C-alpha positions, -999 to +999 in steps of 0.1 A: -262+592+410-291+600+387-307+574+365-327+583+334-354+564+315-342+534+295-335+539+258-359+524+233-334+495+226-331+488+264-369+487+266-371+463+237-345+441+254-366+441+286-396+430+266-376+403+249-364+390+282-396+393+302-403+356+304-367+349+314-367+375+341-397+363+360-388+332+380-415+304+382-416+307+420-428+343+415-454+331+390-465+305+415-468+330+443-491+353+423-512+328+405-495+328+370-488+290+370-497+287+333-467+309+325-442+285+339-410+287+318-380+275+338-368+240+327-347+235+358-377+234+381-401+205+381-433+216+364-455+198+389-479+225+402-477+215+438-439+212+438-434+247+424-460+262+448-443+245+477-409+259+466-424+294+464-441+290+498-407+284+514-398+320+506-430+334+519-428+322+555-431+350+580-398+367+585-385+375+620-394+411+628-366+435+637-369+451+671-382+486+669-357+513+677-359+524+712-362+561+720-327+562+733-311+543+705-291+560+677-307+550+644-283+538+617-276+562+588-291+550+556-291+557+519-312+547+490-302+524+461-327+526+433-334+514+398-364+513+374-381+493+347-403+507+320-425+484+298-444+506+273-477+500+257-488+534+243-456+550+256-469+579+277-451+573+310-420+592+320-398+589+350-363+595+365-347+583+396-324+604+419-323+611+456-360+618+450-380+598+425-408+610+402-433+588+384-458+602+361-485+585+340-501+600+309-537+602+296-541+583+263-534+604+232-562+622+215-560+640+182-535+668+186-526+659+222-494+642+231-496+631+267-461+616+265-446+649+255-462+666+285-452+640+311-416+639+297-414+677+299-427+676+334-400+651+345-373+670+326-381+702+345-382+684+378-349+666+372-332+699+362-344+716+394-331+686+415-296+684+400-291+722+402-300+725+439-272+733+463-258+701+479-275+693+511-305+714+503-337+697+516-360+688+486-397+687+490-412+664+463-445+684+463-428+717+457-405+702+431-434+688+411-454+720+415-426+741+401-420+716+373-457+717+364-457+755+362-425+755+340-439+729+317-470+750+311-449+781+305-426+763+281-454+760+255-451+722+255-479+705+235-510+702+256-519+670+273-523+654+308-500+641+334-516+621+362-509+626+398-540+606+407-532+570+397-495+568+401-489+551+434-463+539+459-459+514+487-433+511+514-426+476+525-409+466+558-401+429+565-420+421+533-452+437+543-468+470+531-466+495+560-474+527+540-495+529+509-505+560+489-541+569+488-559+566+455-569+599+441-599+599+418-633+615+413-649+582+407-637+548+393-612+551+365-614+589+366-582+600+385-571+635+393-547+649+367-525+678+359-539+695+328-520+713+301-543+743+303-546+770+328-576+764+350-573+726+350-566+708+382-533+719+397-511+708+425-538+716+451-552+681+446-518+665+454-511+648+487-479+652+507-465+634+537-434+618+551-423+588+571-391+575+587-374+546+568-349+522+581-324+497+567-341+469+548-372+489+538-382+486+501-401+514+484-420+505+452-434+534+431-452+529+398-478+541+374-513+526+371-501+499+348-484+483+378-510+488+405-541+481+383-526+447+376-509+437+408-525+438+443-507+448+474-507+412+486-491+400+453-465+428+455-456+417+490-450+382+477-428+393+449-407+416+472-404+388+498-391+364+473-368+390+457-354+399+491-348+362+500-330+356+467-309+387+471-323+407+441-306+440+434-330+470+429-327+466+392-335+428+394-365+437+417-378+464+394-375+441+363-392+412+381-421+434+393-424+450+359-422+417+341-448+401+364-472+430+360-467+428+322-477+391+323-507+399+345-519+427+322-522+402+294-536+373+314-573+364+309-573+336+334-565+357+365-584+387+377-566+420+382-574+446+409-588+467+381-611+440+368-624+432+403-632+469+409-647+473+374-673+446+380-681+460+415-688+494+399-708+480+370-726+451+387-760+464+375-749+469+339-744+446+309-709+435+300-680+421+319-643+428+324-619+400+333-582+395+334-556+422+333-555+458+320-530+465+293-511+498+298-477+514+301-459+500+332-434+520+351-417+505+382-392+523+404-377+503+433-357+519+461-339+498+487-329+514+519-294+503+529-268+513+554-247+543+545-217+522+552-225+495+527 
């Protein structure tokens, strides 16, 4: 079943409910204690942190599949959350998921239109494919990119460089996409003009997944504000509490949103900014405000 981007009203509702969506135990786990909201929980800092820690104890590792074992058939249950700032992200979720970020608008350039056109083309190719036809995400995006250029859509940029994904198993990141950038804060991109960087800069790969794995994909608004260790904590708590993919996506998106506007806690972007500018005047602290797209896919048994 395909899932399109939320409507504007749905996005506004997500923003209105952000504080309610993020449990205090998640805030405690990622260092957002000053955002405590839940009245049912004691607001003693040590108490809430202890409660959060109970969900973060090492989980029993599943035994690896032996070479002679028949692996269980699995399927993907997915959902997404979009929290806009300048509204240039676009995404859809299907058997394959695409997440695209956009370069901030310049005069006469609508990055949002380009990224949405890219996703529309990719989605159309996916749903018109013959049932059972293997789909290569790299080829899908390459064809969509060419069609978007041919369509005469207004010029802009669609990043492939700073959107990212992580595969978590037993609450730990086991596969993480490699950051693609020329230098700090200058990611590779798909350009709206012939001759700009194309799909040759993209990276492609595959891995086997198993029941219980959680795949989190997102634009830079997520990963610039939430570290892998923090993402692990949120997923561990969400798994322990039985969150659905939509719950998980909303919690991750809501937490990243709070982090992006927090001046009391450093984001991965701020830490890297100071490292790259240590010999220059000026400082960057706290989060990085941006569009935030989160796609969560839970790998479950085909029989469930």
